[in-house]
PDB file of N, CA, C and O in Angstrom:
ATOM      1  N   MET A   1      79.523  41.175 -24.979  1.00  0.00           N
ATOM      2  CA  MET A   1      78.886  42.141 -26.014  1.00  0.00           C
ATOM      3  C   MET A   1      77.566  42.801 -25.044  1.00  0.00           C
ATOM      4  O   MET A   1      77.006  42.023 -24.272  1.00  0.00           O
ATOM      5  N   SER A   2      77.202  43.926 -25.100  1.00  0.00           N
ATOM      6  CA  SER A   2      76.016  44.533 -24.678  1.00  0.00           C
ATOM      7  C   SER A   2      74.932  45.221 -25.854  1.00  0.00           C
ATOM      8  O   SER A   2      75.216  45.770 -26.919  1.00  0.00           O
ATOM      9  N   LYS A   3      73.753  44.998 -25.308  1.00  0.00           N
ATOM     10  CA  LYS A   3      72.715  45.643 -26.140  1.00  0.00           C
ATOM     11  C   LYS A   3      72.183  46.726 -26.222  1.00  0.00           C
ATOM     12  O   LYS A   3      72.269  47.116 -25.058  1.00  0.00           O
ATOM     13  N   VAL A   4      71.480  47.828 -27.007  1.00  0.00           N
ATOM     14  CA  VAL A   4      71.549  49.268 -26.355  1.00  0.00           C
ATOM     15  C   VAL A   4      69.487  48.888 -26.089  1.00  0.00           C
ATOM     16  O   VAL A   4      68.845  48.278 -26.945  1.00  0.00           O
ATOM     17  N   THR A   5      68.855  49.415 -24.780  1.00  0.00           N
ATOM     18  CA  THR A   5      67.866  48.980 -24.768  1.00  0.00           C
ATOM     19  C   THR A   5      66.785  49.894 -25.852  1.00  0.00           C
ATOM     20  O   THR A   5      67.193  50.533 -26.823  1.00  0.00           O
ATOM     21  N   LYS A   6      65.613  49.804 -25.511  1.00  0.00           N
ATOM     22  CA  LYS A   6      64.709  50.934 -26.092  1.00  0.00           C
ATOM     23  C   LYS A   6      64.599  52.344 -25.792  1.00  0.00           C
ATOM     24  O   LYS A   6      64.014  53.172 -26.491  1.00  0.00           O
ATOM     25  N   LYS A   7      65.428  52.638 -24.297  1.00  0.00           N
ATOM     26  CA  LYS A   7      65.479  53.650 -23.753  1.00  0.00           C
ATOM     27  C   LYS A   7      67.148  54.185 -24.038  1.00  0.00           C
ATOM     28  O   LYS A   7      67.847  54.922 -23.343  1.00  0.00           O
ATOM     29  N   LEU A   8      67.401  53.615 -25.115  1.00  0.00           N
ATOM     30  CA  LEU A   8      68.869  53.850 -25.305  1.00  0.00           C
ATOM     31  C   LEU A   8      69.905  53.793 -24.104  1.00  0.00           C
ATOM     32  O   LEU A   8      70.870  54.556 -24.061  1.00  0.00           O
ATOM     33  N   GLN A   9      69.696  53.029 -23.324  1.00  0.00           N
ATOM     34  CA  GLN A   9      70.562  52.314 -22.249  1.00  0.00           C
ATOM     35  C   GLN A   9      71.151  51.222 -22.933  1.00  0.00           C
ATOM     36  O   GLN A   9      70.723  50.498 -23.833  1.00  0.00           O
ATOM     37  N   VAL A  10      72.822  51.277 -21.972  1.00  0.00           N
ATOM     38  CA  VAL A  10      73.639  50.344 -22.298  1.00  0.00           C
ATOM     39  C   VAL A  10      74.153  49.616 -21.219  1.00  0.00           C
ATOM     40  O   VAL A  10      74.402  50.451 -20.350  1.00  0.00           O
ATOM     41  N   SER A  11      74.453  48.452 -20.803  1.00  0.00           N
ATOM     42  CA  SER A  11      74.730  47.635 -19.791  1.00  0.00           C
ATOM     43  C   SER A  11      76.535  47.451 -19.903  1.00  0.00           C
ATOM     44  O   SER A  11      77.093  46.605 -20.602  1.00  0.00           O
ATOM     45  N   ILE A  12      77.084  48.261 -19.207  1.00  0.00           N
ATOM     46  CA  ILE A  12      78.719  47.756 -18.879  1.00  0.00           C
ATOM     47  C   ILE A  12      78.935  46.182 -18.150  1.00  0.00           C
ATOM     48  O   ILE A  12      78.547  45.845 -17.031  1.00  0.00           O
ATOM     49  N   PRO A  13      79.794  45.223 -19.314  1.00  0.00           N
ATOM     50  CA  PRO A  13      79.997  44.113 -18.587  1.00  0.00           C
ATOM     51  C   PRO A  13      80.704  44.519 -17.351  1.00  0.00           C
ATOM     52  O   PRO A  13      81.329  45.574 -17.239  1.00  0.00           O
ATOM     53  N   LYS A  14      80.546  43.462 -16.267  1.00  0.00           N
ATOM     54  CA  LYS A  14      81.009  43.309 -15.208  1.00  0.00           C
ATOM     55  C   LYS A  14      82.604  43.367 -14.956  1.00  0.00           C
ATOM     56  O   LYS A  14      82.923  43.782 -13.842  1.00  0.00           O
ATOM     57  N   SER A  15      83.368  43.106 -15.597  1.00  0.00           N
ATOM     58  CA  SER A  15      84.406  42.411 -16.171  1.00  0.00           C
ATOM     59  C   SER A  15      85.013  44.177 -16.430  1.00  0.00           C
ATOM     60  O   SER A  15      85.722  44.677 -15.556  1.00  0.00           O
ATOM     61  N   LEU A  16      84.829  44.574 -17.054  1.00  0.00           N
ATOM     62  CA  LEU A  16      85.212  45.987 -17.626  1.00  0.00           C
ATOM     63  C   LEU A  16      85.031  46.854 -16.259  1.00  0.00           C
ATOM     64  O   LEU A  16      85.981  47.313 -15.626  1.00  0.00           O
ATOM     65  N   ALA A  17      83.372  47.036 -15.827  1.00  0.00           N
ATOM     66  CA  ALA A  17      83.445  47.845 -14.556  1.00  0.00           C
ATOM     67  C   ALA A  17      84.146  47.555 -13.442  1.00  0.00           C
ATOM     68  O   ALA A  17      84.423  48.285 -12.490  1.00  0.00           O
ATOM     69  N   ASP A  18      84.432  46.319 -13.665  1.00  0.00           N
ATOM     70  CA  ASP A  18      85.810  46.173 -12.329  1.00  0.00           C
ATOM     71  C   ASP A  18      87.133  47.021 -12.655  1.00  0.00           C
ATOM     72  O   ASP A  18      87.805  47.883 -12.088  1.00  0.00           O
ATOM     73  N   ARG A  19      87.153  46.204 -14.071  1.00  0.00           N
ATOM     74  CA  ARG A  19      88.677  46.772 -14.419  1.00  0.00           C
ATOM     75  C   ARG A  19      88.896  48.090 -14.266  1.00  0.00           C
ATOM     76  O   ARG A  19      90.025  48.247 -13.801  1.00  0.00           O
ATOM     77  N   TYR A  20      88.456  48.894 -14.405  1.00  0.00           N
ATOM     78  CA  TYR A  20      88.098  50.412 -14.886  1.00  0.00           C
ATOM     79  C   TYR A  20      87.629  51.384 -13.583  1.00  0.00           C
ATOM     80  O   TYR A  20      87.850  52.580 -13.395  1.00  0.00           O
ATOM     81  N   GLY A  21      86.755  50.212 -12.597  1.00  0.00           N
ATOM     82  CA  GLY A  21      86.479  51.041 -11.424  1.00  0.00           C
ATOM     83  C   GLY A  21      85.631  51.746 -11.393  1.00  0.00           C
ATOM     84  O   GLY A  21      85.495  52.737 -10.675  1.00  0.00           O
ATOM     85  N   ILE A  22      84.630  51.133 -12.527  1.00  0.00           N
ATOM     86  CA  ILE A  22      82.855  52.035 -13.042  1.00  0.00           C
ATOM     87  C   ILE A  22      82.014  51.685 -12.045  1.00  0.00           C
ATOM     88  O   ILE A  22      81.886  50.470 -11.890  1.00  0.00           O
ATOM     89  N   ARG A  23      81.152  52.683 -11.025  1.00  0.00           N
ATOM     90  CA  ARG A  23      80.538  51.787  -9.988  1.00  0.00           C
ATOM     91  C   ARG A  23      78.818  52.654 -10.427  1.00  0.00           C
ATOM     92  O   ARG A  23      78.538  53.634 -11.118  1.00  0.00           O
ATOM     93  N   ALA A  24      78.264  51.998  -9.877  1.00  0.00           N
ATOM     94  CA  ALA A  24      76.564  52.463 -10.114  1.00  0.00           C
ATOM     95  C   ALA A  24      76.544  54.331  -9.700  1.00  0.00           C
ATOM     96  O   ALA A  24      77.188  54.869  -8.799  1.00  0.00           O
ATOM     97  N   GLY A  25      75.844  54.825 -10.426  1.00  0.00           N
ATOM     98  CA  GLY A  25      75.992  56.456 -10.304  1.00  0.00           C
ATOM     99  C   GLY A  25      77.231  57.063 -10.837  1.00  0.00           C
ATOM    100  O   GLY A  25      77.291  58.290 -10.753  1.00  0.00           O
ATOM    101  N   ASP A  26      78.308  56.390 -11.409  1.00  0.00           N
ATOM    102  CA  ASP A  26      78.997  57.459 -12.048  1.00  0.00           C
ATOM    103  C   ASP A  26      78.480  57.466 -13.492  1.00  0.00           C
ATOM    104  O   ASP A  26      77.809  56.677 -14.158  1.00  0.00           O
ATOM    105  N   ASP A  27      79.027  58.614 -13.714  1.00  0.00           N
ATOM    106  CA  ASP A  27      79.334  59.681 -14.868  1.00  0.00           C
ATOM    107  C   ASP A  27      79.867  59.154 -15.828  1.00  0.00           C
ATOM    108  O   ASP A  27      81.085  59.014 -15.725  1.00  0.00           O
ATOM    109  N   LEU A  28      79.402  58.808 -16.732  1.00  0.00           N
ATOM    110  CA  LEU A  28      80.422  58.668 -18.367  1.00  0.00           C
ATOM    111  C   LEU A  28      80.143  59.563 -19.395  1.00  0.00           C
ATOM    112  O   LEU A  28      79.008  59.964 -19.653  1.00  0.00           O
ATOM    113  N   GLU A  29      81.324  59.938 -20.084  1.00  0.00           N
ATOM    114  CA  GLU A  29      81.362  60.863 -21.215  1.00  0.00           C
ATOM    115  C   GLU A  29      81.296  59.911 -22.429  1.00  0.00           C
ATOM    116  O   GLU A  29      81.914  58.847 -22.457  1.00  0.00           O
ATOM    117  N   TRP A  30      80.654  60.276 -23.245  1.00  0.00           N
ATOM    118  CA  TRP A  30      80.595  59.609 -24.647  1.00  0.00           C
ATOM    119  C   TRP A  30      81.315  60.793 -25.612  1.00  0.00           C
ATOM    120  O   TRP A  30      80.985  61.979 -25.572  1.00  0.00           O
ATOM    121  N   GLU A  31      82.385  60.224 -26.505  1.00  0.00           N
ATOM    122  CA  GLU A  31      83.224  60.633 -27.278  1.00  0.00           C
ATOM    123  C   GLU A  31      82.853  60.080 -28.626  1.00  0.00           C
ATOM    124  O   GLU A  31      82.603  58.883 -28.770  1.00  0.00           O
ATOM    125  N   PRO A  32      82.815  60.959 -29.630  1.00  0.00           N
ATOM    126  CA  PRO A  32      82.787  60.419 -31.134  1.00  0.00           C
ATOM    127  C   PRO A  32      84.435  59.998 -31.511  1.00  0.00           C
ATOM    128  O   PRO A  32      85.237  60.922 -31.380  1.00  0.00           O
ATOM    129  N   ALA A  33      84.863  58.951 -31.869  1.00  0.00           N
ATOM    130  CA  ALA A  33      86.125  58.582 -31.780  1.00  0.00           C
ATOM    131  C   ALA A  33      86.398  58.002 -33.659  1.00  0.00           C
ATOM    132  O   ALA A  33      86.839  56.871 -33.864  1.00  0.00           O
ATOM    133  N   GLY A  34      86.052  58.981 -34.870  1.00  0.00           N
ATOM    134  CA  GLY A  34      86.260  58.268 -36.082  1.00  0.00           C
ATOM    135  C   GLY A  34      85.115  57.847 -35.890  1.00  0.00           C
ATOM    136  O   GLY A  34      84.237  58.385 -35.217  1.00  0.00           O
ATOM    137  N   ASP A  35      85.037  56.288 -36.813  1.00  0.00           N
ATOM    138  CA  ASP A  35      83.296  55.792 -36.340  1.00  0.00           C
ATOM    139  C   ASP A  35      83.163  54.691 -35.698  1.00  0.00           C
ATOM    140  O   ASP A  35      82.712  53.608 -36.070  1.00  0.00           O
ATOM    141  N   ASN A  36      83.858  55.249 -34.055  1.00  0.00           N
ATOM    142  CA  ASN A  36      83.868  54.684 -32.979  1.00  0.00           C
ATOM    143  C   ASN A  36      83.374  55.380 -32.342  1.00  0.00           C
ATOM    144  O   ASN A  36      83.279  56.553 -32.704  1.00  0.00           O
ATOM    145  N   LEU A  37      82.783  54.897 -30.968  1.00  0.00           N
ATOM    146  CA  LEU A  37      82.783  56.153 -29.618  1.00  0.00           C
ATOM    147  C   LEU A  37      83.648  55.324 -28.523  1.00  0.00           C
ATOM    148  O   LEU A  37      83.948  54.163 -28.244  1.00  0.00           O
ATOM    149  N   ARG A  38      83.895  56.889 -28.003  1.00  0.00           N
ATOM    150  CA  ARG A  38      84.720  56.363 -26.543  1.00  0.00           C
ATOM    151  C   ARG A  38      84.130  56.869 -25.886  1.00  0.00           C
ATOM    152  O   ARG A  38      83.551  57.940 -26.068  1.00  0.00           O
ATOM    153  N   VAL A  39      84.156  55.680 -24.239  1.00  0.00           N
ATOM    154  CA  VAL A  39      83.563  56.132 -23.007  1.00  0.00           C
ATOM    155  C   VAL A  39      84.467  56.001 -22.206  1.00  0.00           C
ATOM    156  O   VAL A  39      85.229  55.040 -22.105  1.00  0.00           O
ATOM    157  N   ARG A  40      84.428  57.366 -21.321  1.00  0.00           N
ATOM    158  CA  ARG A  40      85.502  57.586 -20.500  1.00  0.00           C
ATOM    159  C   ARG A  40      84.939  58.034 -18.749  1.00  0.00           C
ATOM    160  O   ARG A  40      84.593  59.215 -18.707  1.00  0.00           O
ATOM    161  N   LEU A  41      84.867  57.634 -18.007  1.00  0.00           N
ATOM    162  CA  LEU A  41      84.815  58.184 -16.166  1.00  0.00           C
ATOM    163  C   LEU A  41      84.967  60.186 -16.468  1.00  0.00           C
ATOM    164  O   LEU A  41      85.934  60.915 -16.688  1.00  0.00           O
ATOM    165  N   ALA A  42      83.493  60.435 -16.326  1.00  0.00           N
ATOM    166  CA  ALA A  42      83.603  62.114 -16.374  1.00  0.00           C
ATOM    167  C   ALA A  42      84.397  62.434 -15.103  1.00  0.00           C
ATOM    168  O   ALA A  42      85.262  63.258 -15.400  1.00  0.00           O
ATOM    169  N   ILE A  43      84.449  62.097 -13.756  1.00  0.00           N
ATOM    170  CA  ILE A  43      85.553  62.197 -12.848  1.00  0.00           C
ATOM    171  C   ILE A  43      86.793  61.100 -12.760  1.00  0.00           C
ATOM    172  O   ILE A  43      86.607  59.892 -12.899  1.00  0.00           O
ATOM    173  N   THR A  44      87.827  61.583 -12.558  1.00  0.00           N
ATOM    174  CA  THR A  44      88.781  60.548 -12.648  1.00  0.00           C
ATOM    175  C   THR A  44      88.920  59.891 -11.334  1.00  0.00           C
ATOM    176  O   THR A  44      88.757  60.419 -10.234  1.00  0.00           O
ATOM    177  N   PRO A  45      89.194  58.857 -11.552  1.00  0.00           N
ATOM    178  CA  PRO A  45      89.242  57.517 -10.322  1.00  0.00           C
ATOM    179  C   PRO A  45      90.169  58.081  -8.915  1.00  0.00           C
ATOM    180  O   PRO A  45      90.034  57.659  -7.766  1.00  0.00           O
ATOM    181  N   GLU A  46      91.219  59.251  -9.426  1.00  0.00           N
ATOM    182  CA  GLU A  46      92.201  59.721  -7.982  1.00  0.00           C
ATOM    183  C   GLU A  46      91.267  60.591  -7.323  1.00  0.00           C
ATOM    184  O   GLU A  46      91.515  61.000  -6.188  1.00  0.00           O
ATOM    185  N   TYR A  47      90.413  60.850  -7.817  1.00  0.00           N
ATOM    186  CA  TYR A  47      89.286  61.673  -6.839  1.00  0.00           C
ATOM    187  C   TYR A  47      88.558  61.237  -5.902  1.00  0.00           C
ATOM    188  O   TYR A  47      88.069  61.972  -5.045  1.00  0.00           O
ATOM    189  N   ARG A  48      88.378  59.834  -5.959  1.00  0.00           N
ATOM    190  CA  ARG A  48      87.538  58.994  -5.183  1.00  0.00           C
ATOM    191  C   ARG A  48      88.257  58.288  -4.030  1.00  0.00           C
ATOM    192  O   ARG A  48      89.408  57.851  -4.047  1.00  0.00           O
ATOM    193  N   PHE A  49      87.262  58.249  -2.899  1.00  0.00           N
ATOM    194  CA  PHE A  49      87.683  57.807  -1.787  1.00  0.00           C
ATOM    195  C   PHE A  49      87.488  55.932  -1.838  1.00  0.00           C
ATOM    196  O   PHE A  49      86.469  55.611  -2.449  1.00  0.00           O
ATOM    197  N   ASP A  50      88.059  55.107  -1.460  1.00  0.00           N
ATOM    198  CA  ASP A  50      88.245  54.218  -0.968  1.00  0.00           C
ATOM    199  C   ASP A  50      87.108  53.759   0.497  1.00  0.00           C
ATOM    200  O   ASP A  50      86.725  54.536   1.371  1.00  0.00           O
ATOM    201  N   LEU A  51      86.915  52.893   0.423  1.00  0.00           N
ATOM    202  CA  LEU A  51      85.994  52.531   1.950  1.00  0.00           C
ATOM    203  C   LEU A  51      86.925  53.193   3.191  1.00  0.00           C
ATOM    204  O   LEU A  51      86.489  54.069   3.937  1.00  0.00           O
ATOM    205  N   SER A  52      88.321  52.608   3.286  1.00  0.00           N
ATOM    206  CA  SER A  52      88.955  53.003   4.504  1.00  0.00           C
ATOM    207  C   SER A  52      88.962  54.266   4.913  1.00  0.00           C
ATOM    208  O   SER A  52      88.651  54.596   6.058  1.00  0.00           O
ATOM    209  N   ASP A  53      89.431  55.314   3.720  1.00  0.00           N
ATOM    210  CA  ASP A  53      89.284  56.834   3.511  1.00  0.00           C
ATOM    211  C   ASP A  53      87.961  57.157   3.703  1.00  0.00           C
ATOM    212  O   ASP A  53      87.975  58.324   4.092  1.00  0.00           O
ATOM    213  N   ARG A  54      86.795  56.754   3.642  1.00  0.00           N
ATOM    214  CA  ARG A  54      85.082  57.182   4.090  1.00  0.00           C
ATOM    215  C   ARG A  54      85.179  56.869   5.329  1.00  0.00           C
ATOM    216  O   ARG A  54      84.822  57.767   6.091  1.00  0.00           O
ATOM    217  N   LEU A  55      85.625  55.677   5.926  1.00  0.00           N
ATOM    218  CA  LEU A  55      85.461  55.399   7.115  1.00  0.00           C
ATOM    219  C   LEU A  55      86.065  56.351   8.202  1.00  0.00           C
ATOM    220  O   LEU A  55      85.464  56.805   9.175  1.00  0.00           O
ATOM    221  N   ARG A  56      87.599  56.603   7.788  1.00  0.00           N
ATOM    222  CA  ARG A  56      88.126  57.205   8.525  1.00  0.00           C
ATOM    223  C   ARG A  56      87.705  59.114   8.576  1.00  0.00           C
ATOM    224  O   ARG A  56      87.850  59.965   9.454  1.00  0.00           O
ATOM    225  N   LEU A  57      87.246  59.146   7.418  1.00  0.00           N
ATOM    226  CA  LEU A  57      86.405  60.429   7.320  1.00  0.00           C
ATOM    227  C   LEU A  57      84.985  60.826   8.168  1.00  0.00           C
ATOM    228  O   LEU A  57      84.643  61.917   8.625  1.00  0.00           O
ATOM    229  N   PHE A  58      84.347  59.609   8.196  1.00  0.00           N
ATOM    230  CA  PHE A  58      83.538  59.573   9.083  1.00  0.00           C
ATOM    231  C   PHE A  58      83.744  59.126  10.716  1.00  0.00           C
ATOM    232  O   PHE A  58      82.871  59.266  11.573  1.00  0.00           O
ATOM    233  N   ASP A  59      84.755  58.703  10.888  1.00  0.00           N
ATOM    234  CA  ASP A  59      84.743  58.932  12.116  1.00  0.00           C
ATOM    235  C   ASP A  59      85.675  59.896  12.596  1.00  0.00           C
ATOM    236  O   ASP A  59      85.814  60.000  13.815  1.00  0.00           O
ATOM    237  N   GLU A  60      86.425  60.718  11.718  1.00  0.00           N
ATOM    238  CA  GLU A  60      86.748  61.955  12.056  1.00  0.00           C
ATOM    239  C   GLU A  60      85.692  63.172  12.367  1.00  0.00           C
ATOM    240  O   GLU A  60      85.913  64.083  13.165  1.00  0.00           O
ATOM    241  N   ALA A  61      84.832  63.055  11.799  1.00  0.00           N
ATOM    242  CA  ALA A  61      83.467  64.162  11.689  1.00  0.00           C
ATOM    243  C   ALA A  61      82.745  64.079  12.918  1.00  0.00           C
ATOM    244  O   ALA A  61      82.433  65.018  13.649  1.00  0.00           O
ATOM    245  N   THR A  62      82.385  62.218  13.155  1.00  0.00           N
ATOM    246  CA  THR A  62      81.808  61.893  14.781  1.00  0.00           C
ATOM    247  C   THR A  62      82.619  62.582  15.584  1.00  0.00           C
ATOM    248  O   THR A  62      82.259  63.530  16.282  1.00  0.00           O
ATOM    249  N   ASP A  63      84.192  61.949  15.484  1.00  0.00           N
ATOM    250  CA  ASP A  63      84.580  62.833  16.802  1.00  0.00           C
ATOM    251  C   ASP A  63      84.783  64.445  16.903  1.00  0.00           C
ATOM    252  O   ASP A  63      84.541  65.036  17.956  1.00  0.00           O
ATOM    253  N   ARG A  64      85.077  64.872  16.161  1.00  0.00           N
ATOM    254  CA  ARG A  64      84.434  66.825  16.044  1.00  0.00           C
ATOM    255  C   ARG A  64      83.091  67.268  16.493  1.00  0.00           C
ATOM    256  O   ARG A  64      82.834  68.231  17.215  1.00  0.00           O
ATOM    257  N   GLN A  65      82.140  66.278  15.866  1.00  0.00           N
ATOM    258  CA  GLN A  65      80.518  66.154  16.809  1.00  0.00           C
ATOM    259  C   GLN A  65      80.591  66.086  18.234  1.00  0.00           C
ATOM    260  O   GLN A  65      80.010  66.968  18.867  1.00  0.00           O
ATOM    261  N   THR A  66      81.155  65.262  18.794  1.00  0.00           N
ATOM    262  CA  THR A  66      81.331  64.744  19.906  1.00  0.00           C
ATOM    263  C   THR A  66      82.034  66.012  20.745  1.00  0.00           C
ATOM    264  O   THR A  66      81.530  66.604  21.699  1.00  0.00           O
ATOM    265  N   ARG A  67      83.107  66.221  20.235  1.00  0.00           N
ATOM    266  CA  ARG A  67      83.575  67.245  21.218  1.00  0.00           C
ATOM    267  C   ARG A  67      83.290  68.924  21.325  1.00  0.00           C
ATOM    268  O   ARG A  67      83.781  69.851  21.969  1.00  0.00           O
ATOM    269  N   ARG A  68      82.078  68.747  20.190  1.00  0.00           N
ATOM    270  CA  ARG A  68      81.055  70.240  20.276  1.00  0.00           C
ATOM    271  C   ARG A  68      80.272  70.069  20.845  1.00  0.00           C
ATOM    272  O   ARG A  68      79.898  71.047  21.492  1.00  0.00           O
ATOM    273  N   GLN A  69      79.473  68.757  21.026  1.00  0.00           N
ATOM    274  CA  GLN A  69      78.855  68.421  22.268  1.00  0.00           C
ATOM    275  C   GLN A  69      79.255  68.483  23.387  1.00  0.00           C
ATOM    276  O   GLN A  69      78.548  68.957  24.277  1.00  0.00           O
ATOM    277  N   THR A  70      80.421  68.042  23.602  1.00  0.00           N
ATOM    278  CA  THR A  70      81.035  67.988  25.158  1.00  0.00           C
ATOM    279  C   THR A  70      81.574  69.671  25.575  1.00  0.00           C
ATOM    280  O   THR A  70      81.744  70.110  26.712  1.00  0.00           O
ATOM    281  N   ILE A  71      81.707  70.180  24.661  1.00  0.00           N
ATOM    282  CA  ILE A  71      82.053  71.763  24.704  1.00  0.00           C
ATOM    283  C   ILE A  71      80.415  72.411  25.613  1.00  0.00           C
ATOM    284  O   ILE A  71      80.222  72.875  26.737  1.00  0.00           O
ATOM    285  N   ARG A  72      79.526  72.130  24.443  1.00  0.00           N
ATOM    286  CA  ARG A  72      78.612  72.838  24.551  1.00  0.00           C
ATOM    287  C   ARG A  72      78.112  72.604  26.321  1.00  0.00           C
ATOM    288  O   ARG A  72      77.976  73.500  27.153  1.00  0.00           O
ATOM    289  N   SER A  73      77.943  71.336  26.491  1.00  0.00           N
ATOM    290  CA  SER A  73      77.278  70.803  27.973  1.00  0.00           C
ATOM    291  C   SER A  73      78.102  71.360  29.132  1.00  0.00           C
ATOM    292  O   SER A  73      77.431  71.691  30.109  1.00  0.00           O
ATOM    293  N   LEU A  74      79.515  71.541  29.223  1.00  0.00           N
ATOM    294  CA  LEU A  74      80.265  72.301  29.594  1.00  0.00           C
ATOM    295  C   LEU A  74      79.592  73.740  29.700  1.00  0.00           C
ATOM    296  O   LEU A  74      79.018  73.972  30.763  1.00  0.00           O
ATOM    297  N   GLN A  75      79.593  74.545  28.913  1.00  0.00           N
ATOM    298  CA  GLN A  75      79.051  75.819  28.995  1.00  0.00           C
ATOM    299  C   GLN A  75      78.345  76.256  30.161  1.00  0.00           C
ATOM    300  O   GLN A  75      77.982  75.154  30.571  1.00  0.00           O
ATOM    301  N   VAL A  76      77.775  77.291  31.198  1.00  0.00           N
ATOM    302  CA  VAL A  76      77.378  77.582  31.743  1.00  0.00           C
ATOM    303  C   VAL A  76      76.327  78.849  31.122  1.00  0.00           C
ATOM    304  O   VAL A  76      76.557  79.812  30.390  1.00  0.00           O
ATOM    305  N   GLU A  77      75.421  78.482  31.608  1.00  0.00           N
ATOM    306  CA  GLU A  77      73.977  79.322  30.555  1.00  0.00           C
ATOM    307  C   GLU A  77      74.032  80.609  31.515  1.00  0.00           C
ATOM    308  O   GLU A  77      73.832  80.638  32.730  1.00  0.00           O
ATOM    309  N   GLN A  78      74.347  81.632  30.675  1.00  0.00           N
ATOM    310  CA  GLN A  78      74.196  82.960  31.382  1.00  0.00           C
ATOM    311  C   GLN A  78      72.860  83.092  31.691  1.00  0.00           C
ATOM    312  O   GLN A  78      71.901  82.476  31.226  1.00  0.00           O
ATOM    313  N   ASP A  79      72.913  84.273  32.822  1.00  0.00           N
ATOM    314  CA  ASP A  79      71.740  84.501  33.284  1.00  0.00           C
ATOM    315  C   ASP A  79      71.027  86.067  32.661  1.00  0.00           C
ATOM    316  O   ASP A  79      71.612  87.121  32.910  1.00  0.00           O
ATOM    317  N   ARG A  80      69.908  86.056  31.960  1.00  0.00           N
ATOM    318  CA  ARG A  80      69.799  86.996  30.748  1.00  0.00           C
ATOM    319  C   ARG A  80      68.220  87.571  31.924  1.00  0.00           C
ATOM    320  O   ARG A  80      67.197  87.976  31.372  1.00  0.00           O
ATOM    321  N   GLY A  81      68.298  87.511  33.199  1.00  0.00           N
ATOM    322  CA  GLY A  81      67.170  87.943  33.810  1.00  0.00           C
ATOM    323  C   GLY A  81      65.859  87.750  33.549  1.00  0.00           C
ATOM    324  O   GLY A  81      64.986  88.220  34.279  1.00  0.00           O
ATOM    325  N   TRP A  82      65.607  87.045  32.490  1.00  0.00           N
ATOM    326  CA  TRP A  82      64.233  86.359  32.485  1.00  0.00           C
ATOM    327  C   TRP A  82      64.721  85.100  32.187  1.00  0.00           C
ATOM    328  O   TRP A  82      65.900  84.847  31.939  1.00  0.00           O
ATOM    329  N   THR A  83      63.250  83.837  32.231  1.00  0.00           N
ATOM    330  CA  THR A  83      63.255  82.824  31.738  1.00  0.00           C
ATOM    331  C   THR A  83      61.945  82.911  30.523  1.00  0.00           C
ATOM    332  O   THR A  83      61.024  83.709  30.351  1.00  0.00           O
ATOM    333  N   ARG A  84      62.324  81.860  29.922  1.00  0.00           N
ATOM    334  CA  ARG A  84      61.075  81.589  28.654  1.00  0.00           C
ATOM    335  C   ARG A  84      59.768  81.048  29.202  1.00  0.00           C
ATOM    336  O   ARG A  84      58.763  80.995  28.493  1.00  0.00           O
ATOM    337  N   GLN A  85      59.781  80.736  30.183  1.00  0.00           N
ATOM    338  CA  GLN A  85      58.504  80.610  30.922  1.00  0.00           C
ATOM    339  C   GLN A  85      57.923  81.422  31.510  1.00  0.00           C
ATOM    340  O   GLN A  85      56.707  81.558  31.375  1.00  0.00           O
ATOM    341  N   GLY A  86      58.881  82.406  32.568  1.00  0.00           N
ATOM    342  CA  GLY A  86      58.238  83.423  32.699  1.00  0.00           C
ATOM    343  C   GLY A  86      57.776  84.967  31.530  1.00  0.00           C
ATOM    344  O   GLY A  86      57.274  86.053  31.822  1.00  0.00           O
ATOM    345  N   LEU A  87      58.164  84.475  30.386  1.00  0.00           N
ATOM    346  CA  LEU A  87      57.608  85.546  29.471  1.00  0.00           C
ATOM    347  C   LEU A  87      56.118  84.965  29.221  1.00  0.00           C
ATOM    348  O   LEU A  87      55.406  85.798  28.659  1.00  0.00           O
ATOM    349  N   TYR A  88      55.521  83.825  29.482  1.00  0.00           N
ATOM    350  CA  TYR A  88      54.165  83.357  29.609  1.00  0.00           C
ATOM    351  C   TYR A  88      53.527  83.687  30.228  1.00  0.00           C
ATOM    352  O   TYR A  88      52.518  84.277  29.843  1.00  0.00           O
ATOM    353  N   THR A  89      53.830  83.442  31.663  1.00  0.00           N
ATOM    354  CA  THR A  89      53.072  83.594  32.867  1.00  0.00           C
ATOM    355  C   THR A  89      53.413  84.537  33.673  1.00  0.00           C
ATOM    356  O   THR A  89      53.438  84.224  34.864  1.00  0.00           O
ATOM    357  N   ALA A  90      53.722  85.746  33.358  1.00  0.00           N
ATOM    358  CA  ALA A  90      53.840  87.041  33.770  1.00  0.00           C
ATOM    359  C   ALA A  90      52.933  87.713  33.347  1.00  0.00           C
ATOM    360  O   ALA A  90      52.721  87.826  32.139  1.00  0.00           O
ATOM    361  N   ASP A  91      52.038  88.439  34.498  1.00  0.00           N
ATOM    362  CA  ASP A  91      51.016  89.072  34.469  1.00  0.00           C
ATOM    363  C   ASP A  91      51.110  90.655  33.271  1.00  0.00           C
ATOM    364  O   ASP A  91      52.123  91.340  33.123  1.00  0.00           O
ATOM    365  N   ASP A  92      49.885  90.866  32.639  1.00  0.00           N
ATOM    366  CA  ASP A  92      50.065  91.668  31.422  1.00  0.00           C
ATOM    367  C   ASP A  92      49.510  92.779  31.961  1.00  0.00           C
ATOM    368  O   ASP A  92      48.378  93.019  31.543  1.00  0.00           O
ATOM    369  N   SER A  93      50.233  94.007  33.263  1.00  0.00           N
ATOM    370  CA  SER A  93      49.495  94.903  33.426  1.00  0.00           C
ATOM    371  C   SER A  93      49.396  95.925  33.063  1.00  0.00           C
ATOM    372  O   SER A  93      48.898  96.872  33.671  1.00  0.00           O
ATOM    373  N   THR A  94      50.075  95.910  31.495  1.00  0.00           N
ATOM    374  CA  THR A  94      49.843  97.501  30.330  1.00  0.00           C
ATOM    375  C   THR A  94      48.594  97.507  29.868  1.00  0.00           C
ATOM    376  O   THR A  94      48.070  98.576  29.555  1.00  0.00           O
ATOM    377  N   GLY A  95      47.694  95.897  29.716  1.00  0.00           N
ATOM    378  CA  GLY A  95      46.791  95.832  29.351  1.00  0.00           C
ATOM    379  C   GLY A  95      45.735  96.719  29.054  1.00  0.00           C
ATOM    380  O   GLY A  95      44.682  96.289  28.581  1.00  0.00           O
TER     381      GLY A  95
END
């Protein structure tokens, strides 16, 4: 059994949270059902990623970033005819 706090907050028993896959931060929808209330997850569980999926996605993103950095390090810098340092150290003969 759960009690409602002064701030109208309700705790979900751990056994029910585990059974239905409810985790901290999940959004719940409250619906009237006659003289009762019905509670359900706002996002269906099939759209959630488990730990192995999250780790796989993280590893894929890390690999993409590593490839991008490798490509950038292999690119030859183009000669623009000027350098950043040259802009600040050149004599200003127009003044």
